[in-house]
N, C-alpha and C positions, 0 to 999 in steps of 0.2 A: 504494500500500500504506500502511496506517495501523495503529496499535495503540493500546490504551488502558491506562491505569494508574489506580489508585485514590487512593493517598495521596501517597507520596513520588515525585518525578520519577524516571524510569528512569536508571540509571547511564550515564555517557558512553560507556563501552566497548560497552554494548549498543546505544546509539544509533548509534555509528560502524559497528557490524557490520551494520546494516540501513540502508544509504545510501538517500537519496531517499524516506524514509518519514516519515509525520506522526504525532505523538503527541497523544492527547486524554486529559484527566482525566475519568473517568466514575464516578458512584456508582450501583451496580446497585440499591441499595435504593430510592433516590428517582428514578432516571433522569436526574439532573442531569448534563449534559454531552453527552447524545445530540443535542440541538439544534445544538450547535457542530459535530458531525460532519456533520449534514445540510447546514449552510450551507457548510462548507469542503470537504468530501469528496464529499457526495452519497450516493446509494444504493449500497451495496457489492454486488459480485457474490457474494462469499462472506464469511460471518462465522464465525470459529472461536472458540467460547466456552470458554476455559480457566479462567475466573474461578470461584472457589468458596472457601467455608470448608471446607477439606478435611482438617482434623485431627479425627478422630472424638471425642476427649476434649473439644475445644473446642465441638463441636456438642452434645455431651451436656450441657455446662455451660450453654449458651445456645441452646436449641432455636428460639426465636423468631428470633434472629439467623441461625441456620443456614438456616431456611426462607426468610427474606427475601433472603438473598444467593444461595442455591443454586437457587431457583426463578427463572428469568430472565423474570419478568413484565414488567419495565421494558424489557428488550431486545426482547421480542416486541411490546410496545406501540409501540416506536419503529419496528420493521420494518413494522408494520401501517400506520404513518402515510404510507408511500409508496403511490403509486397502483397499483403492481403488486407481486406477490409474487415478484419475480425475484431473490431473494437465497437462496442456499443457506446454511442454518444447520448448521454442524458443531458438535455439542455433546458435550463430554467428560463422560461419566458414569463409573460405577465398577462393579467386580465385586461391591461390597458391597451391591448391590441384591438379591443372592441370599441365601437363608437359610443355606446352608453345611452342609446335612445329607447331601449326596451329592457325587459327583465329576462334572466335565465338564458343567456347566450349558449348555443351549442357549438361544438368544434367546427362544424361545417358552415356556420354563419360567416358572412363576409366580414373581413377585418378592415375597419375604417378608423384608425386611431386619430385622436384629436390633438395630440401633442408630439413633440420630437421623440420623447422617450418611447412612446408606443410605436411610432414609425420605425425607430431603430430596431425594436424587437421584432416587428413584422419583417423587416428586411433581413434580420438574422434568421428567422424561421425559413424564409424563402431561399436563402443562401444554403442552409443546411439541407433542405429537401432536394435542391438542385445538384448538390455536390457530394452528398454522403448518403449511402443507402441504408445504414443501420443506425436508427436514431429513435429517441423518445423525447418529444418536446412537451414540457410541462408548463401550461399556462397557469401560473400561480396567482392566487389572490393575496391579500395582506397576510403575511405569516406572523403568528403570535405565539407566545409561550414564555417559559422561564428565561432569565438572563443566561447568556452563554457562559461556558466554563471560564473563558477569559473575557471579562465584560467588554462589550463594544461601546464606543463613544456615541454611536448613532442612537437617536431616540427611538426606543421600541414602543409600539402602539399601546399595549396594555400597561406597560410600566409608566408611560407618560400619563395616561389617564389616572392610574393609581396615585402617582405623585401629586398631581394637582388637586385631586379630590381629598387626599389625605391632609392637605394643608388647609382644608376648609374654604377654598377659594371658589367663587362662582366662575364657571368656565363655559365658553361658548362651544357647542358641538353642532355639526351640520345634520340637518334632518332630511336633506334631499339628495344625498349621495349614498349609493348602496353598493356593498361588496359582499363577498362570501368568505370571511376570514378563515384561514386554515391553520390548524394547530401544527406547530413545527415538528413534533414527533410523528405526525401523520405524513408529512413531506419526507422525512427520513425513512419511514416504513415503505412508502411508495417507491423510493429509490432502491431500497434493499430488495423489494419484490421484483422489480424490473431487472436488477443485476443478477439475482439468483436464477431468474427465468432464462436469461440469456446464457449464463454459464452452464446451466443444466441442459437446456434444449438446443442451444446453438442456432436458433431460428431468427433471422433478421426481422426487425420490428417495423419501422416506419410508422410510429404512433404519434398522434397529437392528442393530448388529454387536458381537459380542464381540471385543475387541481384547486379545489376550494372546499370549504366546510359545507355542512348541510343547511346553514342559516343565511338568509338574505337580510342584512342588517345595515342600518344607517349608523353614523358615528354616535348619534344620540342613544340609539338602542344598545350599542356596544358599551357606552359609558354607564348606562343604567345597569347592565349586567355586572360590570366591574363593581359598581357601587353596592349592589345587593350582596354580592359574594363577599366583599371586603367590609361590609357594614358601614358604608358612608351615607351621608345625607343626599338623597337623590334630588333635593331641591336646589343643590349647587349646580346641577346640569341645566344649562340654558340652551334652548333650541333656536338655531339661527339657520338662515339659508346660506348655501355655499357661495351664492352670488354676492353676499354682503361683504366678503373679504377678498381682497386682491392678493393672490398667492404668486403672481408673476408667471403663471402658466395655466393653460386651460385644462380642466379636469373633467373626465366623463361622468355623467350623472348617475347612471345605473349600469354597472358592469357585473351584476350578479350572474352566476354561471350555472348551467345545467350540468351536474356531475354524474349523471346516470351512466355514461360511458365508462368513467373511471371505476365506478362501483361494479359494473358488470364485467369489465375486462380484467380487473385485478382481484375480484371477489373481496372487495375492501369496504369496511364500514368507517366512515369519517367521524371525527369527534366534534360534538356540538361546541359552540362558542362558550356556553355556560360551563360545560364540563372541563374544557381546556383552561378557562380562567380559574376554576375551582382546583384543578390539579396543579396549576401554578402556585396557588395558595398553599397546597400541601408541600410542594417543593420548597417554598419559602419557609414554612414552619419547621421543616426538618433541620434547618440551621439557625433560624432566628428565634425559635421557641424550644420548649422542653428544658431538661436539666443541664444541657451542655451549651446553653446560649450565652453564657456570661462573656466569653471571649469575643463573640460577635458584637454584643452590645457595647463592650468596652471600646472596640474599634470604631463603631459608629459614633459614639459620644466623643471620642478623641478627635475624629475627623471634623466635627462641628464645633470644637472647643476653642475659645479665644483667650481663656485664662491661663492654660497650662502649655499651649503650643506656641512656639516661636518660629518665625520665618528664617531668622539668621541662626544657622547652626552653631556659630561661635558663642551664642548666648545660652545654648542648651546645657542643662545639667545631665540629661539622659537622652538616649536615642531609642525610640520605639521601633521594633521590627514587626510590622503589621501583617503577619501571615496568620491564617486561621488553621490550626491543626484539625479542627472538626470539619472545616470545609475541604481540606486536603483529603481527609479520610473519606468524606462523603463523595468526593469527585474522583479520586484516583485509586483508592484501595479496592481490590477485587475481593468481595466478601467471602470469608471462609478459606481464602487462599493461604493465609498465614505468611504472606510474602509482601514486604513493604519496600522492596527495592526501588520502585518508582517514587515512593514518598521520600525515601532517603536521598535519591538522586536529585529530585526537585529542590529539596531544602539545601542540599550541598551546593547546587548551582546558584540558588538564591543568595546564600551567605557569601559565596565566592564573588558574585557580582557586586554585592555591597562593599566587600573588602577592596575590590579592584577600582570601583568608581569613586568611592569617598575615602578621605584620609582618616576619618574619626575612629573607625574600627581599629585600624592598625596602630594608632597612638596608644591605645589602652588594652589591646587584645580582646576587646569586646566587653571590658568590665563596666563600661558606662552604657551598655546596650541592654535592653530588656525585651522579653517576649511574654505574651499573655496567652495561656492555654487552659483548656478545660481538662480536668482530671489529672492524675499523675502519670498516665502512660505517655503523654507527649514528651516528657523529659527524656525517656529512652530514645525517642525519635530525634529529639534535638541533639543529644549527645552523638548521634551517628551522622551528623551533618557532613563531616569531612572524612568519613571512613570509606575505605575501598570495599573490601570484603572481610569485615572484622569477624572474630570468633564471638558469636552472640551468646548471651546467657538469657534464655527466655524467662519472662516473668509475667504474671497475670494481674489484671486489674480487679476492680471491685468483685468480690465474691457475691454471686447472686444476680449481678447485673447482666444485661444482654451483651455487654462488651466483654464479658469474662472469657468468651471463647476466642477473643482476638489478642494474640500475644504481642507484648511490647518487646523492645530489645534494648540492651545496654551494651555499648561498645566498651572494650577494655580501655584502661587509662591512656595508653599511648594514642588512641584514636580520638581522645576527648579534647585535646589541647586547644583547638580553635574556639570551643564553646565553654570551656571550663570556667571562665570568669564571668560569663553572661548571667545577668539577673533574670530569674524566672518567677513570674506571678502565676501561680497554679491554683486552679479550682480543686478543692478536695486534695490538697497536697499530702504526700506520704513521705515521712522522714526516712523510710526504709528504701526509697527509690532515689537516693542522691539529692534529696531536698536539703539545702544547706541553711541551717538556722543562723540568722544574723545577716544573710545575704539575700536569699530568696524570700518571697512573701506569699501568703495565702490569699487567694481571691475568693470572695464569698460565692458559693454556688446558689444561684437563684433559679427557681422553677418558673420560667416565663411561659404563660399559657396563651398569650395573644401577641403576635408580632405587631398588630395595629395599635394595641394598647398594653405595653409591657408592664405597666403599673397596676393592671387589673388584678384584683384579689389580694393585693398587698396592703399592709397597714394593720388590719384587724381592729380589735377593740382598743379604746383609750387605755393609757397606762393604769388609771385608777381601777379599771375592771379586770386587770390581768393579775392572776394569783400565782403564776409560775414564772420564776426568774429565768430558768434555762431548761431546755429539754433536749435529750439525745437518746437515740436508739439505733443500734446497728451492729454489724459484725465486728469481731475483734482482730482485724488485721492491723499490723503496726503495733508498736509498744505503747504509744501515748494513750490509746483508748483503754488499755488495761489499767493505766495509772488513773485515768478519769474514774473508772468504776471503783477502784480501790479507795479513793478519797471521797467520792460523792454518792455512790450508789447507796440509797437507803439511809444516808446520814444527814441530809439537809432537806427539810420539807419543801423548800423553794426550788430544789434542783431535782428534776425528774430524769434520772440517768438509768438506762437499762440496756440489756442485750436486745437482739432483734425482736420486733413485735410479731405476733401471729399474723399470717398472710391476710386474713380477713380484715384486721384492723388497719394494716398498712394500705390496702387497696382503697378503703373508705377515705383515708386521709389524702390519698392522691386524687 
């Protein structure tokens, strides 16, 4: 597997999420870089062409650039250089090839785009059909879903709606432009189905498919779904006509699509907009809520902080290393594999990049740098930052937790030197796992139940109505907990300290 990029190199997190893949720099206008793919990779079985100048206003400003980038002439020329046409080209097109004067366009309807972007995509389709026999052209509607592994700077539709509604701001949304937004994982599944079909059957395709969701929606209706799923005030959504705002480019009014051919050809069931937004909420809650959310909220609060953050690094007392071990595990770790090689490699590259780019790490050996992580297992991950293939000593996390089957690793001393002096703020810190008293700090573990309202269910009764000073119940791993029981269990009426509670009681408290 390989992928291409145009200008800046792909971010490390993206590279680590696609292990054993090769990257190539390619210029679609000139074709520069394709020869390198031929020499190193050879003829591919499948090419998925996602590259495009896809901002309509930018295309309107520079039509020549739009045509040269969006018509894949250099790509087709390169594929034609091989002796056989045994490559399936999956090309992402757009619903903006349609004029927008009716509802539910079919693939054989006439294409009459109203802007340069649509015209460049029609020209691309025509070029592919005329010059390559094995293709699947996917006319995609608005693609929505969770943020990408390596966050993109481009404003994503649902995320934008979420952000403005979360701020409590009244916002205008168009009521008279209609699309069939498609869930991003549906697009991925469609590409996988087509690829597997070609590889298994070897039958050339020549397909054009409308790729959209099952719902014809205006921007107002999309915003209302986001508001309902996320619990926002729908009165913030103000309905306006698209004609009331000058966007610098003409936009088709109704390019909703008939997707019956997609469903029948691929035996595929698309995701509704409501379900896609709801599943995005689930993806969000996996890292922003529950009992391992402290590191994520620390990062968010620091990003917006004006009291403790300085712009001039010479005035800083400490340097924060803002990586999320929970997000890395969620994104990169293959569950039940007991293999964290890709996690270690990513963090190693991250630390080396900081050391190479900035002088501050090297001045102190990292003693004035700190990381914030959930639970005690990330410490083993952090110690392995600069290791090659250390002799690992497996150890396990919380007994009884779902994470207990996931081993952490501690590198031997000679592998630790780059991170030995780094300060660690750890949730649920464990002194038996190299937590250094006097240097490292314990970060409170907060059970966050709602990403939209993290303070919900916190606070409790006023102090005058609280009759217990402190409460603890749990397993006896580590030596400090045994000391707590020895001094406090049953000896102070204000201190409720005990061993694990019965399962029924614990579940009611959660």
